[in-house]
C-alpha positions as CSV (number, residue, x, y, z in Angstrom):
1,M,15.8,-50.9,66.3
2,G,15.6,-51.5,69.8
3,N,15.9,-54.3,73.4
4,C,12.4,-54.4,74.1
5,L,11.6,-57.5,76.0
6,S,7.9,-58.6,76.5
7,S,7.4,-62.1,78.7
8,T,5.1,-65.1,77.3
9,Q,3.8,-66.5,80.4
10,S,3.6,-70.5,80.2
11,A,1.4,-73.1,81.9
12,V,3.0,-75.0,85.1
13,N,3.7,-78.6,84.6
14,P,3.6,-80.4,87.9
15,N,6.9,-82.0,86.9
16,V,8.5,-78.6,87.2
17,I,10.2,-77.6,90.3
18,S,9.1,-74.0,91.0
19,K,10.8,-71.6,93.4
20,K,10.3,-68.2,93.5
21,R,13.8,-66.9,91.8
22,K,15.9,-64.1,92.0
23,T,16.4,-61.5,89.8
24,L,19.1,-62.1,87.1
25,P,21.0,-60.2,85.0
26,I,19.2,-61.2,81.7
27,D,16.0,-59.8,83.0
28,A,17.3,-56.1,82.4
29,S,18.5,-55.3,78.8
30,F,21.8,-53.7,77.7
31,K,22.0,-50.3,75.8
32,L,24.9,-48.3,74.7
33,P,25.3,-45.7,77.4
34,A,25.0,-43.0,74.6
35,P,22.6,-42.4,71.8
36,L,24.3,-43.5,68.4
37,P,25.3,-40.1,66.6
38,S,24.1,-39.5,63.0
39,W,26.1,-41.2,60.3
40,P,27.3,-39.3,57.5
41,P,25.6,-39.9,54.2
42,G,27.1,-43.0,52.2
43,E,25.7,-46.3,50.0
44,G,24.4,-48.6,52.8
45,F,25.9,-48.3,56.1
46,G,23.5,-48.2,58.7
47,S,20.6,-47.9,56.4
48,G,18.8,-51.1,58.5
49,I,18.9,-53.8,55.3
50,I,21.5,-55.6,53.5
51,D,20.8,-57.1,50.1
52,L,23.2,-60.5,49.9
53,G,22.0,-61.2,46.2
54,D,19.8,-63.4,44.7
55,G,16.5,-61.6,45.6
56,L,17.9,-62.4,49.6
57,Q,17.7,-58.9,52.0
58,V,18.5,-59.5,55.9
59,C,17.8,-57.1,58.6
60,L,18.2,-57.3,62.1
61,L,16.1,-57.5,65.1
62,S,16.5,-57.2,68.7
63,S,13.5,-56.7,70.1
64,F,12.0,-59.8,71.9
65,N,9.0,-62.1,73.2
66,K,10.1,-64.6,75.6
67,V,8.9,-68.1,74.8
68,W,10.5,-70.6,77.6
69,A,13.3,-70.1,80.3
70,T,15.5,-72.5,82.5
71,H,16.9,-71.4,85.9
72,E,19.9,-73.9,86.0
73,G,22.6,-75.5,84.2
74,G,24.9,-73.7,82.0
75,P,27.2,-70.7,82.7
76,D,27.2,-70.0,86.5
77,N,24.3,-72.6,86.8
78,L,21.8,-69.7,86.2
79,G,20.3,-71.4,83.4
80,A,19.3,-69.6,79.6
81,S,16.7,-67.8,78.3
82,F,15.0,-68.5,75.0
83,F,13.2,-65.7,72.7
84,E,11.4,-65.2,69.2
85,P,11.8,-61.8,67.4
86,S,9.5,-59.2,67.2
87,Q,8.7,-56.0,65.2
88,F,9.2,-57.8,61.8
89,P,9.4,-54.9,59.3
90,Q,7.0,-55.2,56.2
91,G,7.9,-58.4,53.9
92,F,10.5,-59.8,56.8
93,S,9.9,-63.3,57.7
94,M,11.7,-65.4,61.1
95,L,14.7,-67.0,60.2
96,G,15.3,-68.4,63.7
97,S,14.8,-68.1,67.7
98,Y,17.3,-66.6,69.8
99,S,19.1,-67.6,73.1
100,Q,21.4,-66.4,75.7
101,P,22.7,-67.6,79.0
102,N,21.2,-65.4,82.0
103,N,24.1,-64.5,83.5
104,T,24.4,-61.8,81.5
105,L,22.2,-58.8,80.2
106,L,20.0,-59.4,77.2
107,H,21.8,-58.2,74.5
108,G,21.6,-60.1,71.1
109,W,20.0,-60.3,67.8
110,V,19.1,-62.0,65.2
111,L,18.4,-61.7,61.5
112,A,15.5,-61.4,59.6
113,G,14.9,-61.8,55.9
114,R,13.1,-61.1,52.6
115,D,12.4,-62.8,49.4
116,D,12.8,-60.3,46.9
117,T,12.5,-63.2,43.9
118,G,10.0,-65.5,45.3
119,S,13.0,-68.1,45.6
120,A,15.1,-67.3,48.2
121,L,13.2,-68.1,51.2
122,K,10.6,-71.3,51.7
123,Q,8.4,-72.5,54.4
124,P,9.3,-75.4,55.8
125,I,7.4,-78.8,55.2
126,D,7.3,-80.5,58.7
127,Y,9.5,-80.3,62.1
128,T,11.6,-82.5,63.9
129,L,11.1,-82.4,67.8
130,V,15.1,-81.7,69.3
131,W,14.4,-81.6,72.6
132,S,11.9,-81.1,75.4
133,S,12.1,-80.1,79.0
134,D,9.5,-82.0,80.0
135,S,11.3,-84.6,82.1
136,L,13.7,-82.9,83.6
137,R,13.3,-81.7,87.0
138,I,15.0,-78.5,87.0
139,K,13.9,-74.8,87.7
140,Q,11.9,-73.7,84.3
141,D,9.7,-71.4,83.2
142,G,7.1,-74.4,82.0
143,V,8.3,-76.7,79.8
144,G,10.3,-75.8,76.8
145,Y,10.3,-77.6,73.3
146,I,12.9,-76.7,70.3
147,W,12.1,-77.6,67.1
148,L,13.9,-77.9,63.7
149,P,12.6,-76.9,60.5
150,T,12.4,-80.0,57.9
151,P,13.1,-78.0,54.6
152,P,11.6,-78.8,51.0
153,D,14.6,-79.9,48.8
154,G,17.0,-77.3,47.7
155,Y,16.8,-75.4,50.9
156,K,18.3,-75.5,54.4
157,A,17.6,-74.3,58.2
158,V,19.5,-71.9,59.1
159,G,17.8,-71.2,62.8
160,H,15.4,-73.5,65.0
161,V,11.8,-72.8,66.6
162,V,11.0,-72.7,70.3
163,T,7.7,-73.2,71.9
164,N,6.1,-73.4,75.2
165,S,3.7,-76.4,74.2
166,P,3.9,-80.0,72.5
167,Q,2.3,-78.8,69.1
168,K,4.3,-78.1,66.1
169,P,4.6,-74.7,65.3
170,P,2.6,-73.8,62.3
171,L,5.0,-74.1,59.1
172,G,4.7,-70.2,58.5
173,K,6.3,-69.5,61.3
174,I,9.8,-69.9,60.0
175,H,11.6,-69.9,57.0
176,C,14.4,-71.8,54.8
177,V,16.5,-70.3,52.8
178,R,17.7,-71.7,48.9
179,S,20.9,-73.7,49.4
180,D,23.4,-71.8,47.2
181,L,22.6,-68.8,49.5
182,T,23.8,-70.3,52.4
183,D,27.5,-71.5,54.2
184,Q,28.6,-73.8,56.6
185,C,28.9,-73.0,60.1
186,E,30.5,-74.1,63.4
187,F,29.7,-74.2,67.5
188,D,30.7,-70.9,68.9
189,S,29.9,-70.1,72.7
190,W,28.1,-72.6,75.2
191,I,24.7,-71.4,75.7
192,W,23.2,-73.9,77.7
193,G,23.0,-77.3,79.0
194,P,21.9,-79.0,82.1
195,G,24.7,-79.8,83.7
196,K,27.2,-76.9,84.6
197,E,29.5,-77.5,81.9
198,S,29.3,-78.7,78.3
199,D,28.7,-82.7,77.9
200,P,29.8,-83.2,74.4
201,N,28.2,-86.6,74.7
202,G,24.7,-84.8,76.2
203,F,22.4,-81.8,75.0
204,N,23.7,-78.8,74.4
205,V,22.7,-75.3,72.9
206,Y,25.3,-73.4,71.0
207,S,25.8,-70.1,68.9
208,L,27.0,-70.2,66.0
209,L,29.2,-68.7,63.5
210,P,30.1,-69.2,59.7
211,S,33.1,-71.8,59.5
212,N,34.9,-69.8,57.4
213,R,35.3,-66.0,58.4
214,G,37.8,-63.2,57.2
215,T,37.8,-60.2,54.9
216,Q,37.4,-62.5,51.6
217,A,34.8,-64.9,53.5
218,M,31.0,-63.9,52.4
219,G,29.6,-66.1,55.1
220,V,26.9,-64.7,57.5
221,C,25.8,-64.9,60.9
222,V,22.1,-65.2,61.5
223,G,22.6,-64.6,65.4
224,T,20.7,-68.0,66.0
225,F,21.7,-70.9,68.4
226,V,22.0,-74.7,67.8
227,A,20.6,-77.1,69.9
228,Q,22.1,-81.0,69.3
229,N,21.8,-84.1,71.6
230,T,25.6,-84.4,70.9
231,I,28.4,-81.9,69.8
232,T,30.4,-84.7,67.8
233,A,27.8,-84.8,65.2
234,P,27.6,-82.1,62.2
235,V,26.0,-78.6,62.8
236,S,22.0,-79.5,61.7
237,L,22.3,-76.0,60.7
238,A,23.4,-73.6,57.7
239,C,24.0,-69.8,58.2
240,V,23.6,-67.5,54.9
241,K,26.1,-66.1,52.8
242,N,26.3,-62.6,50.9
243,V,26.6,-64.6,47.3
244,V,27.4,-61.2,45.4
245,S,30.4,-59.7,47.6
246,N,27.9,-57.2,48.1
247,L,30.4,-54.5,50.5
248,S,28.0,-51.1,49.6
249,C,27.0,-51.6,53.4
250,M,30.5,-51.1,54.6
251,P,31.1,-47.4,55.7
252,N,32.9,-44.5,53.7
253,R,36.0,-42.5,54.4
254,N,33.7,-40.0,56.6
255,Q,31.7,-42.9,58.2
256,I,34.8,-44.2,59.0
257,Q,36.0,-41.2,61.2
258,T,32.7,-40.6,62.7
259,I,32.6,-44.2,64.1
260,F,35.7,-44.3,65.3
261,Q,35.1,-40.9,67.2
262,A,32.5,-42.2,68.6
263,Y,34.0,-45.6,70.0
264,S,37.4,-44.8,70.3
265,P,38.8,-47.0,73.3
266,W,40.6,-45.7,76.4
267,M,43.8,-47.5,77.2
268,Y,45.0,-47.5,81.0
269,F,48.8,-48.1,81.8
270,H,49.7,-49.8,85.5
271,P,50.7,-47.0,87.5
272,D,54.4,-48.8,87.3
273,E,54.7,-49.2,83.8
274,Q,58.0,-48.1,82.4
275,Y,57.7,-49.1,79.0
276,L,55.3,-47.1,76.9
277,P,53.6,-46.6,73.2
278,S,55.2,-44.2,70.9
279,S,54.5,-43.0,67.7
280,V,56.0,-45.5,64.5
281,N,57.5,-41.8,63.1
282,W,58.9,-41.3,66.7
283,Y,60.3,-44.5,67.1
284,L,62.2,-44.0,63.8
285,K,63.1,-40.6,63.7
286,N,64.4,-41.0,67.7
287,G,67.4,-43.5,66.1
288,A,65.8,-46.6,65.8
289,L,68.2,-48.8,63.2
290,L,68.0,-51.3,60.2
291,Y,70.3,-53.9,60.1
292,K,71.0,-56.6,57.3
293,K,71.9,-60.1,57.9
294,G,75.9,-60.4,56.6
295,D,76.2,-56.6,57.4
296,E,75.7,-56.7,61.2
297,S,78.0,-54.2,61.7
298,K,77.0,-51.2,59.3
299,P,73.1,-50.5,60.6
300,V,71.7,-47.5,58.7
301,P,69.1,-45.2,60.1
302,I,65.5,-44.9,59.3
303,D,63.7,-42.2,58.1
304,S,60.7,-41.1,60.2
305,N,58.1,-42.9,57.4
306,G,60.0,-45.6,57.0
307,S,60.4,-45.2,53.4
308,K,64.0,-46.8,53.1
309,L,62.7,-49.7,54.7
310,P,62.6,-52.6,52.1
311,Q,59.0,-53.4,51.2
312,G,57.1,-56.8,51.3
313,G,58.6,-60.3,50.8
314,A,58.9,-62.4,53.6
315,D,59.8,-62.7,57.2
316,D,63.2,-64.4,56.3
317,D,65.5,-62.8,59.1
318,T,67.2,-60.9,56.3
319,Y,66.4,-57.5,57.9
320,W,65.2,-56.6,61.6
321,M,65.2,-53.5,63.6
322,D,67.0,-52.2,66.7
323,L,67.0,-49.8,69.0
324,P,69.9,-46.9,68.9
325,L,73.6,-47.7,69.9
326,D,73.8,-44.8,72.2
327,E,73.3,-46.5,75.6
328,G,71.5,-43.2,76.8
329,A,69.4,-42.9,73.4
330,K,68.7,-47.0,74.0
331,E,67.2,-46.4,77.5
332,R,65.3,-43.2,76.5
333,V,63.5,-44.3,73.7
334,K,62.8,-48.3,74.8
335,K,60.3,-46.2,77.4
336,G,58.3,-44.6,75.0
337,N,56.6,-41.4,73.9
338,L,52.9,-41.5,75.7
339,Q,52.8,-37.7,74.6
340,D,53.5,-38.4,71.3
341,S,52.1,-41.8,70.8
342,Q,49.7,-43.0,67.6
343,V,46.9,-45.6,67.2
344,Y,46.8,-47.2,63.4
345,L,43.5,-48.4,62.1
346,H,43.0,-51.3,59.9
347,I,39.3,-51.1,58.8
348,K,37.9,-54.2,57.4
349,P,35.1,-56.4,56.3
350,M,33.5,-59.4,58.6
351,L,31.0,-61.7,58.6
352,G,30.3,-61.5,54.8
353,A,30.4,-57.9,55.1
354,T,27.5,-57.2,57.6
355,F,29.9,-56.0,60.3
356,T,33.2,-53.6,59.8
357,D,35.8,-54.1,62.6
358,I,38.3,-51.7,63.2
359,A,41.9,-53.2,64.4
360,V,43.2,-50.4,66.3
361,W,47.0,-51.0,66.6
362,V,49.4,-50.1,69.1
363,F,53.3,-49.7,69.3
364,Y,55.5,-49.6,72.3
365,P,59.1,-49.4,71.7
366,F,60.0,-52.3,74.5
367,N,58.6,-55.1,75.8
368,G,59.2,-55.6,79.5
369,P,60.4,-58.2,81.4
370,S,58.0,-61.0,82.5
371,K,57.0,-61.6,86.4
372,A,55.5,-65.3,87.4
373,K,53.1,-65.6,90.4
374,V,54.5,-68.9,92.1
375,E,52.0,-69.6,94.7
376,F,52.1,-67.4,97.6
377,I,55.9,-65.8,95.9
378,N,55.8,-63.0,93.2
379,I,59.2,-63.3,91.3
380,A,61.2,-61.3,88.6
381,L,62.1,-63.6,85.7
382,G,65.1,-61.8,84.6
383,K,65.5,-61.3,80.6
384,I,62.5,-63.6,80.1
385,G,59.5,-61.4,78.2
386,E,61.6,-58.5,77.3
387,H,61.7,-57.7,73.3
388,V,62.4,-55.0,71.1
389,G,59.3,-53.6,69.3
390,D,55.9,-54.8,70.4
391,W,52.5,-54.6,68.6
392,E,49.3,-54.8,70.1
393,H,45.4,-54.3,69.3
394,V,41.8,-54.5,70.3
395,T,39.1,-54.5,67.5
396,L,35.9,-53.1,67.3
397,R,33.4,-55.0,65.6
398,I,30.8,-52.6,64.5
399,S,27.1,-53.4,62.8
400,N,26.9,-52.4,59.4
401,F,23.1,-52.5,59.7
402,N,23.1,-49.3,62.5
403,G,26.5,-48.9,63.1
404,E,26.2,-49.7,66.7
405,L,29.2,-51.4,68.5
406,W,28.6,-54.9,69.5
407,S,32.1,-56.5,70.7
408,V,35.8,-55.8,71.0
409,Y,38.7,-58.3,71.3
410,F,41.4,-57.5,73.2
411,S,44.7,-59.2,72.1
412,E,46.6,-61.0,74.6
413,H,49.5,-62.4,74.2
414,S,49.5,-65.4,71.4
415,G,45.6,-65.2,71.9
416,G,42.9,-62.7,72.9
417,T,39.3,-62.6,74.1
418,W,36.3,-61.2,72.4
419,V,34.0,-59.3,74.9
420,K,30.4,-58.2,74.3
421,A,29.5,-54.6,74.6
422,S,27.1,-55.7,77.7
423,E,29.8,-56.9,79.3
424,L,32.3,-53.7,79.0
425,E,33.3,-50.9,81.1
426,F,32.6,-47.0,79.3
427,Q,33.8,-44.0,80.1
428,N,32.6,-41.0,78.2
429,G,29.8,-42.0,76.4
430,N,29.9,-45.1,74.0
431,K,33.8,-45.5,74.8
432,A,35.1,-48.8,75.6
433,V,38.2,-49.1,78.7
434,T,40.8,-51.3,77.8
435,Y,43.6,-52.0,80.4
436,S,47.3,-53.0,78.7
437,S,49.0,-55.2,81.4
438,L,52.6,-54.4,83.2
439,H,55.4,-54.4,80.6
440,G,53.9,-57.2,78.8
441,H,51.0,-55.2,76.9
442,A,48.5,-58.0,76.7
443,M,44.8,-56.1,76.5
444,Y,42.2,-56.5,79.0
445,A,38.4,-55.6,79.4
446,K,38.9,-55.5,83.3
447,P,41.7,-54.4,86.2
448,G,42.9,-56.8,88.2
449,L,45.7,-59.9,87.6
450,V,45.3,-62.4,85.3
451,L,47.2,-65.3,85.6
452,Q,48.8,-67.0,82.5
453,G,49.3,-70.6,84.0
454,S,47.6,-72.9,85.8
455,G,48.1,-74.3,89.7
456,G,49.0,-71.2,91.2
457,I,51.8,-70.8,88.6
458,G,51.8,-68.3,86.2
459,I,53.2,-64.9,84.3
460,R,51.6,-62.3,85.6
461,N,49.7,-59.9,83.7
462,D,48.8,-57.0,86.0
463,T,46.3,-54.3,85.2
464,A,45.3,-50.9,87.2
465,K,43.9,-47.4,86.3
466,S,46.3,-44.6,86.7
467,K,47.3,-41.3,85.4
468,K,49.1,-42.7,82.3
469,F,46.3,-43.4,80.0
470,M,45.5,-42.7,75.9
471,D,42.4,-41.6,74.4
472,T,42.8,-43.5,71.2
473,G,40.3,-41.1,69.7
474,A,42.8,-38.2,70.1
475,N,46.0,-39.1,67.6
476,S,44.6,-41.8,65.0
477,L,45.6,-43.1,61.5
478,V,43.7,-45.2,59.2
479,V,46.3,-47.2,57.4
480,A,44.6,-49.6,55.6
481,A,41.0,-50.3,54.1
482,E,41.6,-52.5,51.2
483,Y,37.7,-52.5,50.2
484,L,38.3,-48.8,49.8
485,G,40.6,-49.3,46.9
486,T,43.5,-46.3,46.6
487,D,41.5,-44.1,48.5
488,I,43.8,-44.8,51.7
489,N,47.7,-44.4,51.2
490,E,49.7,-47.0,53.0
491,P,52.5,-45.8,55.0
492,P,55.8,-47.8,54.1
493,W,56.5,-48.8,57.3
494,L,53.0,-50.9,57.5
495,N,54.4,-53.0,54.4
496,Y,57.7,-53.8,56.0
497,F,57.3,-57.4,56.9
498,R,60.6,-58.4,58.7
499,K,61.2,-58.2,62.7
500,W,60.7,-55.1,64.5
501,G,63.4,-55.7,66.7
502,P,66.4,-58.7,66.9
503,K,66.2,-61.9,68.0
504,V,68.8,-62.7,71.0
505,T,69.3,-66.1,72.5
506,Y,70.1,-66.7,76.1
507,D,70.5,-69.7,78.2
508,I,66.9,-70.2,79.7
509,S,68.4,-73.1,82.3
510,E,70.5,-70.2,83.6
511,E,67.7,-67.7,83.8
512,I,65.9,-70.9,85.1
513,K,68.4,-71.1,87.9
514,K,68.7,-67.7,89.2
515,V,64.7,-67.8,90.1
516,D,65.1,-71.5,91.8
517,K,67.4,-70.0,94.5
518,L,64.4,-68.5,95.6
519,L,62.1,-70.8,95.7
520,P,61.2,-73.4,98.0
521,G,62.2,-77.1,96.9
522,K,58.4,-78.6,96.3
523,L,57.9,-75.6,94.2
524,K,61.2,-75.7,91.9
525,S,60.3,-78.6,89.7
526,A,57.1,-77.1,88.9
527,F,58.0,-73.7,88.1
528,D,60.5,-75.1,85.9
529,K,58.1,-77.2,83.7
530,F,55.7,-74.6,83.9
531,I,58.7,-72.1,82.5
532,R,59.9,-74.3,79.8
533,S,56.3,-74.8,78.1
534,L,55.6,-71.0,77.8
535,P,55.5,-70.2,74.1
536,N,58.4,-68.4,72.2
537,E,57.6,-65.4,72.2
538,V,58.0,-65.3,75.9
539,L,60.7,-66.9,76.3
540,G,62.8,-65.7,73.6
541,E,63.9,-62.1,72.9
542,Q,63.0,-61.5,69.9
543,G,61.2,-58.8,68.0
544,P,57.8,-59.0,66.6
545,T,56.4,-58.5,63.1
546,G,54.4,-55.9,62.3
547,P,50.4,-55.6,61.9
548,K,50.6,-56.9,58.1
549,M,52.1,-60.4,59.1
550,K,49.6,-61.3,61.7
551,R,47.1,-63.5,61.3
552,N,44.2,-61.3,61.8
553,W,45.0,-59.1,59.0
554,T,42.7,-61.0,56.7
555,G,41.1,-63.4,59.4
556,D,38.9,-63.1,62.3
557,E,40.0,-62.9,65.8
558,V,41.0,-66.1,67.4
């Protein structure tokens, strides 16, 4: 596999505005800083080909020939480039073209298909011209034409063909997929449109993802794009599907260890961070207490592996954990123990088991108070943001075709962000760098200030490099990999489904009044409105539930 790129020159159209252009990020291809390791022996992981069942095999291609490009519109108004895959293995056919914005390094892939039965793939019977740039006076390399294959009855198109001439592509250029081997897909991220922002009622190019995603969902991303004249209409393409739920391409235990050692992130904490991570065992054996509703006066100590914690059930407020009663011990435990910290790994199939997600969970005994930025004023928010127990995570998405890291998800309070490998910072080879925000512990790919709000008013998320950091590969534990069956022993604390901290209510109005005293009059009402719009996990002093209760445990990161 490679990221080779050759450019196809197109004829100059008199309607095209042609200017000598500056070098763009996409003119260079991304490669991970270090070579991939050799994977330990296994069944199908890293073999290059995945059998999706009923005769359909797929491989991943990342070598492209450029077909057409525009140099304005789209993200950052830098345009987008359109490619077709090259270097097909024997017997494999094109399923669709590839496109990405010009504002990032070239880093992408599409699947190619091979038919082992004679009925999984068929050529289209015709093409429909979806869109042409012929009438647009924009900076572009020639003229681009985007075609939608017309599939035979019982088949669906999973990708477009892009050309730089008005002639229809040959019917054998692309193949359609039998309908029962496909799944529904949806718009993902905006690639390009003639304007600087996506126009719901205009022409747009979007990447695609299966609509149903999770550990049990078998939709497979093809890596292609969809081009439509309105995004309010149904998506005109499908994705493919792992119809036999084949998990043989997932890594075995030895391969998991090698994968994580290759990609284990470096996590940096702010130089002023007081509330650092610890291992769960350290937290439990250093005085954490279990409370039961109706019996609050008799909290009980918890053993270090959590074997006495209630198992299963629901988050019904019957039980909760809290810090030690002794004030000295409480303050000590709140600060965590970075030297004794440990990350907890959940290994799961994603996108029809063509990718492996490694969720890297980090536990903090305490989440510190928030700070706000109100235009030019920085203000401490008292108790707002404080809670006992804090679970945060990043997720590595690994290709099961070759073991390459493709993207990382950074959890940020109640949401998060996917960042492609080409946009990550790396350290010590292929290990992504992550930044944990001061007190709130949200994860980010770059240092600096992220303001959670708008109009110059928001919660500060400050990140920076410091001497406080964690090499997550130094002390990790695989706590769950359901597809491996009984090969992984889940620690008892993982199946504790109640709160990891108490719910403490306070008068939000009183907290706002304390801050209002520090603000000029015109900013008070705007600040009050902003604070009351924050989610409960920021406003209330309430401990979180554990990793298994999060929606991403069985679903995709969203």
